[in-house]
N, C-alpha and C positions, 0 to 999 in steps of 0.2 A: 156571387153568392154560392156557397157550397151546396151541392146537391144532397138531399136527404140520404140517398143510398151511399154516397161517398162518406158522409159523416158517420153513418152506421158502421161501415167497413173499417174506418179508422179507429172507432171506439172498440170494435171487436178485436182488431189486431193488437191494440194496446192492452186489452184485458188478457188476451192469450199470452202476450209477452210477460206480463206480471205473474201469471200463473206458472209459466215456464221457469222464471227466475226463482220463484218461491219453492218449487218442488225439485228443481234440477240443479241449481247452483248451491252446492254444499259449501261450508266455510273454507275447506281446503281449496276448492276451485276459485273462490274469490281471492284467496291469497295468491294463487298462481297468476290470476289476472293482474293483480297489483304488482307482483314481481316482474311479469313480462313487460308491463308498462314502464316500470323503473329501469329495466335493462334497455328498453328501447329508447328511453329519454336520456340515459346516461351519456352516450357518446356525443349527443348534441349539446349537453350541458358542458362537457369537457371542451368541445370545440368553441363554445361560447366563451369559456374562461380564457382559452388561448387567444381568441380574438381580442378580448379585453386587455390581456397582458401586452399584446402587440401594439394596441392602440395607446397604451400607457407608456410605452418605450419609444424614445426618439429614434427614428429610422436611421439616423446617422451615428447613434451612440453604440459603443462596444463595451460591454461589462465583462471584465476578466474575473474568473474564479481564482482567488488567492488562497494560499495555504491549504493545498490539497492534503499535505502533511505538514507538521510543525517543524520538522528538521530535515536535513539532507539525507538522513537515513530513517528507514522504518524501524529496524532494530539492528540487525547485522548488515543487511543489504541496503543499497542506496535507494532513495525515493526520487521522484521526478523533480523535487525542489533543488534550486541552486542558491548559493550564497549571493546576496545582493552586491551590487557594484561597490568596489573599494571597501568591502567588509571582510573581516577575517574571523573564521570560526576556529576556536581551539577546543578540541574534543579529547576527553579523557575516558577511555573505556577499560573496564575491569571485569574479569571473569574468575570466579573462585573455582576450586576443585569440586568434584561431584558430591552432592549432598548425601548419597548413599554410603559414603565412607565412614559414617557413624560418629559417635561422640569422641572417640580417640583423636580424630582429625577435625573435631569441632564442625562436623557436617560439611567438610570441604573448605571452611574458612581459614584454615591454617596455611593454605597455599593458593596462589593466584597467578594469573598472567594479565598483562596490561598492554594497551596500545595508546600512544600519543599521536595525535593528528592535527595538521593545520590545513585549512581549506580557505582559499581566497577567491573572491568574486572579481574577475577581470572586467566583466560588465554584468548586467542583470540576467544575461542568458548563457554566460560562459564562466565556469569555475575550474580551478586547478587545485591539486592537493597532494600532500605527502604524509606518510605515516610510518611509525616504527613499532613493531610488536615484540614483546619479550619472548613469546612463543615462537620457536624456530629462529629467533632474532631476524624477523622478516621486515624488509623495507618494501613499501608500496608507493607507487607514483601514479596519479590518475588525472583524468580530465572528464568533465561532464558538460554537455551543451543542451540547452533547452530548445527543442525544435518547434513545438506547438504549445499553446496555452488554451485551456478550456475557456470558452467565452460565449456570450449570447448577445443578441442585438443585431447590428448591421452585419456582423460577421459571426456566424454560428459555428463554433468548433466544439464537438461533443466530448473531447478528451484532451488531456495533456500528454505530451510526448517528449522524452529526453533520451539522449544517447550517452552511454558511459563506456570508457575504455581505461584499462589499467595495466601496469607492469609491476610484477612482484619478484623480489630476490631474497632467497633464504641464505643466511650467513652463519647459521649455527655450526659449532665445531664438530658435530657428528657427521658432517658431510664434507670434510676438507679435501677428500680425494676427487670430488666432483668439480667440474669447471663451472664458471659463472653461468654459462649457457645452460648446463644441466640443471642448475638450481633456479632457473627462471621460469615464470609462467605469465600468461597473458589472458586478459578477460575482456569480453565485449558484451554489452547488454543494451537492449532496447527497453526502456521503461515507459509503460503505457498505463495511465491512471485516469480515473474519473471521480470527481467529487459529486456524489449523488445528492447530498444535502449538507447542511452545516455539521451534521452529526456523523455522516458516513462517507468514507473514501476507500476506494479499492485500487489495487495496482497489479498488473501482470508484467513479469520481467523475463522474457526469453533471453537465454544466456548461452554463451560459448566460452569455454575455458580451454586453453591450450597449454599443456605442460610438456616441456622439452624432454623431461625424464620423469615418468610416473614412479610412485613408490613401489608399486607392484608391476612386474614385467608383463603380466597378462592384461593390465589396464590399457585402455586406449589413450592416446596422447591428447586427442581433441574430444572434449566432453560436451554434450548438449544437455541443457537442463532448463527448467523454467521455475521462476519464483512467483508466488502469489502472496500479497500482503494487504493488510487493511487497518483502518483506524476508525474507532467508534468513540465519539466525543461524549464525555460524561458531564462535565461542567465547562465553564468558560476556559479554565486553565488546566483541565485534566482529561485524559483519554486512555483507552486501552488499545494496544496495537497487537497484531498477530502477523506471523510470517512463516511461510513454508517453502522450502526449496526442493523440488523434485528432480532427481537425476534419472534420465531415461535408462531402461534396462541394458545390461550387458556392456557396461562401460567402465565401472569401477569394481573393486573387490567386494565380495559379499559381506565382509566384516564391517563395511561402512554403512551408515544410515543416512536417511534424508534429514536435513536440518529443520527443526521446528522450534519456534521461539514465541514468547509472549512477554509483553511489558506493560507497565503502568507509567504513564508519562505525566510529568508535572511541569508546567511552564511558570517561571518566576522572573518576569521581566526579561533581562538579557540572557537568562539561563534556560536550558531545557534539560530536565533531569529524568532519566529513565531507570526504573527498577525492573529487572528482567529475569526470566528463567529460560534457559536454552540447553540443548543437548550437544552444543558445539563449544570446544575450548578455544579454537582459533577464531580470529576476527577478519582475516583477509579472505577474499573471494575463493581462492584455491582451498583455503583451510575449512571454511564452514560449508562450502558446497560439495567439495569432492573428498574431504578428509574427516567428516564427522563420524566418530567411532562410538558415540554414546547412544543409548536407547531410552526413550521415556518410559517404556514398559518395564525396564530393569532398574529404573531409578537413577539413570546416568544423567542427572540434571545439574546444570551449573547455575548458581545464582550470580548475578552481576549487576552492573550499572553502567550507563553512559551519561556523561555530563558535557554539555555543549555551551560554550560561552562566546558571544559575538562581540567583536571589537570593530568600531567604524573608523575608517581613515578618510571618509569623504570630507571635502572642504566645505565649511559652512559659509553661507552668504552673510554679508554684513548685517542684514536684517535679522538673521537668526542668532547673532552673537549678543 
């Protein structure tokens, strides 16, 4: 049985607490308390969600994130993606002249350069390719290998990783006095990408380009650069891509600019169709990373497109025929 004095003290303390809350807790203070309670509970809520996800996933299951990008290229530069085993991609790339040339040149559409490329998947993680550009009559040969694939489950890998290497040779008649070695260049890239959601993917591309003979004598032969690119999905079959290649200072002539490109991508079954705008006329790594001479601020923008068509040479099983 509670003592009368104790009961009186409890009632007195409760009354004093109500009076304090009535006179001292203004609305803004109540909101602060609610906010503090929410912030305090939030981390536990997120941890609970993570636990539920882990419980719902088989501990022996590995879920791989597919299609960080829809094609083997973001726009000009390569993505982490590789061509599937026994698949062949035929890529047609087109860049018109600068739109600031005005109506007399039909805003650059009267002249253009193109590149034809073939890319073959030796297996699901290794591809080889060759291309020929009309600009500088450039031939490029390359290989790309997938090192890591982003995944969750029994094996958690936070990003995808691919390595890219290429050799390019200029054969235009303006440099007949130069040897094949002087007209050669080499590119090595590490492609690091993460698919944050179905709608957003980002990639970082540390790059090294070696030119046996730069166009300007003051240019360094080995150029360090980094590319950053991204994809934002709009609908199931369309997206917007962006790409920027930054060359570190004091390596190339001041007349050159960093490459900046944007595209609108459309997937139509076996085709990937890109409508794009870029300040680079060339499409090989040496050209669009170290030889971009156009500026977006001056209207030196090229309209163009990329078309990718996939052909499969994989043998079908009898059950699939």
